[in-house]
N, C-alpha and C positions, 0 to 999 in steps of 0.2 A: 793833642795840645802842644803849644808853643813854649821858647821864652818872650817874657812879655817886658817893655821898655817902658823909659817914663817920656814920651813925645806928646804934644797937645796941639790942638787946630782946632774951629767951630759949628752943632747940626742946629741947634737951640741960639737964641738971642737969651742966656744966661747971665746972671750976676756972677762971677768967680769968688773960686777961695781955693785957698793951696791945697796940693795934692800931691804930697810924695815929688815937688818940685815942678808940678803942671801943675794948672786949673781947670775944675771941676765946676759945672754951674751952682749957682749955692741955692736955686728953687723949680730947675727945671724948663720954668716956662711954659711947660706941656699946656699943663691941670686945673681944671678949678673945682677937684675934687680936694676932701680934706681928709684929713686923717689918715713913719714908722718912727721909728727912733727914740733915743733919752732925751733929757734923762728921765729914766721911769722914776712914777712916781705908788705906782701899786705894789705890795708884797712881792717879794723874789721867792721866786720857789727852784735851787739849786739843784743841778743834776748832775753826776758823774758816774763815771766807770760803763755799766754794762747794764742793759734793761731787758731782763729775762724771764719775765713775764708777764701777761697782759696788765696795759698800763693808759691812764688817759689826764689826759691834759685840756685843761677847761680857761677860758677867760678870767678874768677875777685877780689874777697874779700874771707876773715876766717870769717867766722859766727861762735860767740862763746855762748854759750849757758849758761847764768845766773840760779844759782839753778835748777828747774826739770822747763820743757817746755813741756806742754799738747796743743793736736790738737785735739780741742773737735769739738760741733755743727756741727758735718755733713762735716768736712772738710776737702780738700783735701791739705796736702804739697807736693811739687813737686822739687825735687834735682837732679839737672842735672850733665850730666857726667865733672867731673874734680872739682866739688865741694869740699872744706874742710870746717869741722866741730869741732870746737875746744870746749874748756871748758872755760864758763867767770867765772862772781863773784859767790864767794858760796852763799847761801842761806840758813836762820836758819828756821826748822822745828821742831814742837814739835813731840814728840810720842805720844802723846794720846792730850785729849780733854783739856783747862785750862790753867793752868801755871804751874802744878807741872810737870809734861812729861818732859823729859829730853831734852834738844834741838840738834838737828842733823843737821849740814852746809855742804850742796848738790850742789855741781853744776856739769853743762855734761849731764845732762838725757833729753833724746825726750822719750816721752809718745804719741802714735798713739791710743788714746778711741776708746771703740765701738761706731760704728758710722762712724766715722771718717778715713780717709785711706791715707796711701801714696807713692809717686811714684819715691822711688830712682834710677833712671834710671843709672847706670855707664854704659860703654863701655868697652871694653875687654882692651881698651889701656887707659883709663881715666877713671877709680873705681871713685865712691863717697869715700871719706874716712872722718871717724868719729877719733880723735886719740889725745894724749896729746897737750897741750902748750908747755911742757918745750924744754929745749934745748937739744939736743944731747948729750948721756950721764947721764942725769938728769931724764930719762922719767921712771916711776913705774907704776904697774897695781894701777887702782884708780885714776890715774888722769883724764882719762875720765870718765864719769857716767854710760851711758851704752842706749842701746837702747829697747824699750819696744813697742810689738805690742799686742794689746788686739783686741778680736773678739768675734762672739757671736753663733760658731759653738760647735759642743756638746763635753760635759766632763762626768767625774762623780760625778760632784761636783753640788753642789746648780749654777743657772746665777747671784748669789748675792755674789758670792764669790770674793773679796777682792786681786789683784794680790800681790805678797809677793815683798818685796825691797823697794816700795816707801810710801814716807807720806802722810798723810791725813789733816794734821792740817799746819797753820800759826803758826809764831815765838809766839803770843799770844794765841796758843791754837785756835784757830777757823778754822772751817772746811775750808776746799781749795773750796769747793764746786763743785769737780771735781769726773765725773763717773769713776770709776777706777778697776771695777768690769768686769770679763770676762764669755763667757760662754754665752749657751743659746739651742736653737731649731735649727740653721740654718748650717748645715755642709757645704752648699756651699757659707757659707759667704765667701765676698771680704772685705780685707782691705789694699790692691793694689798690687803695684810690687816694689821688693827691690832686686836689681840684682845688680852685676859686685860692690860691696861694701866691703869695712878695717875695722872693728873698733880695736880700735888698746887700749892698756892699760885702760880696764875697770873695773869697778867693783864698788860697794856701799854695805859698811853694815852698814843698819840701826836699827837693833838687830840683837842678838845672832838666826843663822839660820832662815835668812829676808834677804835678799842682793839683789842685783840688778848683772845680768850678763852681758854678751858681747851682745847677742841677746836673748832676753826674749819674748815669745810668749803665750801667754792666751788664747786658744777657738779660733785659728787663723782658720780659716774655707780653705775649699780647692780651692777658689774661689782666692786664694793670690796667687802671684808667688814669691819663692823664688827662688834664686838661685844664685849660684857665686859668696859669701860671704865668708868671711877672718875673723875669729875674734884670735886675738893674743895678750898674756901675760896678760893676763885678771885676777880677783882676784878672779873668783868665776868659774861657769861654762862658756863652750863658746857659746852654744847652748844650752836652756831648751825650750821643749815646754810641756806649765801645758793643757792638753788634745787637743782638736781640731782636727783638719784633714789634715791638710795644706801638701801638699806635698815640697820637698826640693830635692835641687839634685847641686851638684858643691861646698860642703861646704869645707872647711879648717878652724882645731884647731890646733895654732902653743903655746905651753907652757902654757897653762893657769892653774890657780891651781887646781880648781877642775875636773869635767867631760868633756870631749870634747862634749859629745850629751846627754842630760839628758831628757827623756822621763817620763814624769807622769801623774793621773788623769783622766785617759782615751783615750791619742792620742792612734790618730789609721791612721796616715799617712805613705807616701812613701819616707825614704830616703837612697837618691842614689847619688853612685860615691862621696862619703866624705873620707877627711883624717883627723889622728887626730894624730899630734906628741909633745910627751913629751922632756919637758927640765929639764934636773935634775937640773939646777941653776936657777930653778924658784921657787917661793914657791909652795904646796903640802897639800892640804887640810888634816884632819883628821876625825875620830870620835873616843872622846874617846881618846885614845892611839895609834889607830891603821891606817894606810893608809886608806883615802875615796877616793882616786883618779883614776878614771878609764878610761877606752878612752869611752865605752858605758854607763849609768846606769839607766835603765828598773825599775821602779818602779808603783808603785799605792797609792792609799790613805792609810795611815800608819795608820787610826784608824778601829774601828770595824774587824778588822784580815783582813785589806786587801780587803773583797767581795765587793768592791763598782763596779760596771758593767756601760758603757762600759769599759772589761779588759784592761788595757795599753795593746797595738798589734802595736810597731812601726816595720813598715817593710825595712830591712835594705840589702839593695845588692851593693854589688862593695865597701866594704870599706876597707882602709888600716889605719891601728891604730897599731901605733910603741911607744913602750915606749924605755929605754935604757938599754944597756948593765953592768949593775954593779950586777949582778945575782940577788938572791933572794931580800939579802938586802938591798931593794930600798925604795924611800918612797910613791911609789908605790902600787894599789891595783891587779884590772884585766883592763884586755884588755876589757871584755865585764861582766856587773852583771848584771844578771836579778833576777826582787827580789819580794816581796809579792805580788803572785798571779800574774801575769802579763806573758802572750802569749812570745813567740821568734818566730820570725821571720828572717834571717840571712843567707844570701847565698852569694858564689860567691866573699867572701873576707879574707882575712889576718891579721892577729892579733898575734903580739911578738914583746917579749922584756919584758911584766909582770910578775909579780910576778906566778900571775895565768892565765892562756888566758882566759878562760871563764867560770864562775861561776855562776851556777842555787839554787836558794835558794824558799824551798817553793815546797811542791808536786806536785800540777800543774802545776808551772812553769817547775818543773823537766818532767815532763810528756809532756808538751807542747814542752820543748828544743829537743825532741825525735826527732817530725817531722819537728823542726821548723829549725835547724841547718844542714844547709844543702851546701856539697860542699865548703867548707873552710879548711883554710890553721891556724892551730894554734899553736903558741910558748907558754911553757911557762918555766919558770925556775923553779919552785916548783913544780907546776901543770898545766898541759894541762891543765884539764878539773877537776872541782869541781861542787858534789861530787862523789868520786873516782869510787862509785858503778856504775854510768852512760858510765866513760868515757869508757868503750868498745862498747859504741853505735855511736862512731865518727873516724871512721879510717883515716881521714884525716890529725890526728891533730900529732905533734910531741912529743916521750917519751919527759918528764922534764929534763931539765938540763942546764948548761953555757955552752954547746958546740954551736957553730954558726949548725945555723937551717938549714942543708942541704936539707931537701925536699920544703923550700922555690925556689931554683933551679932547684929540679930535678919534680917536681907538680906543675910550672904555676909559680913559683912567679919571685922574683926581678931577672930580668937579669943580674946587678949586681954585684951580689955575684962571676960569675964565674970570674970577675976582679979583686978581693981581696978587696973589700970594703965591710965594715959589713955594714949587714941591719938595727942596731939600733944605729948609725950615735955616733959611740965617737970617731973616726979620719978622717972627711972630712975636708980635706983641704978650709981653709977661697976663697972665691969667686970659689970654681970650683963645688960649686952641681948645677943641674938641675934637671929637673923630669926624667932626664934619670935614676938618683936613684932611683926613685919609681917605672916606669913601671912595668908590669908584665905583661907576654905572655897571660894569659887567667883572672886573679884572680886580685883583688884589684881595686883601684878607676883611676890607670893611665894605660892605656892602650894605642895600637897603634891606634884604632878607634878614642880614643877622646884626646889624647895628645896635639894637640891644645887647647885644650877648658882651658888645666890648665896652658900651656905656651905663651897666648896669651900675657900677660903682666899685666894682672890684680892684679896678687899675690905678693908680697913683702915679703921677709924672714928678712929683714935689718932694722924696723920700730925703733931702736935706732938710728940709723946715718943719715937717710932719711931726708930731710928738701921741705914740700911741699908746697906752698906759696898761692895754690889758684886761682894762675893766669892760 
């Protein structure tokens, strides 16, 4: 993860509301679906501290997470379809032991520790929802803390590594006594099921470069089921995989500050049928003074020359990653950025609307890209492929430029281009959006064969105006 900043620019034509000095769309203008956010009218159930025994959350009330709630002691947390979880009272934690460390006030964070598990089982029409407690028009990134899953699958870090973003000490500087390490020697480790879930307005910055994402997965194993998950308008990455082997499908990232899909520390799972949509009216992360907001960022351990093994190798198939149509001078960086000695494996995907389409850093990564970057359609306003010396290896890419990406229609791209709609979403009429706008003949995340998986009702692009009651 990176530090995030308050900059703004546009993906969809949306009305504005203030957010930390930036403007974010107040209805998303994407979606015809109804039904999160407060003010909530259902009874509340406050959850605080540790969950150490099996517990089930059911619709009929709104659950509020006070501070950081840990599921420990090999317990299972079951969350039934239609359940709404939001933010409770903030709790003070110390950054370090003793009383000299700075206090940080946190609320709305759910952590599944190693050995524990979660069954968050929404349905196509009744997702589980983690969201802001605020009224329509006032919801901002960071209203909800985020969800963290920790497992014992393989990484290229020691199994004593502590997940970033979480506190270790109470307000008095005493240890919380909770194991927040991740990773181990069990690639098939099972942290449960996380299906048909939405996470909205998440994010918390414990320290510089030490933040909570929408959905953070540390050492999560292949026995875990992750599918049909949406993360919207978060203050950092939408999905981050710190090592592990879990496979994930039908992921949707909308308007998040940093990367849509971030893989690190030897992650080696498959990510398929995933969509990332950037919103120029959101904040976007920077590194120094340069944009660091990407569709994909694949990274390795950043110490010792980034040669830790196993190397990070996320296998991406059928992704749709869209920036926005403001030309090269945007607050985005790359549609896909592979760096620090990581392997490249992506196919049947569409990347468009970023200053750079695909960026490969370091000699091993560049070498891996030649075989691993296949059957994709790529557009970049400044560069389709970096470095330019290898761009000729990828004949499916477009020349860089601000003109409409014509190969998206001629090579199996968006069917709606022939209808005169921009593939980068600068002029969608409010309420007119559907997954027809993303559907491709053969590439990307939305195909005729899986259209119903996306359009069943679990997705929503209007988090600013919805009111979910938990009833």
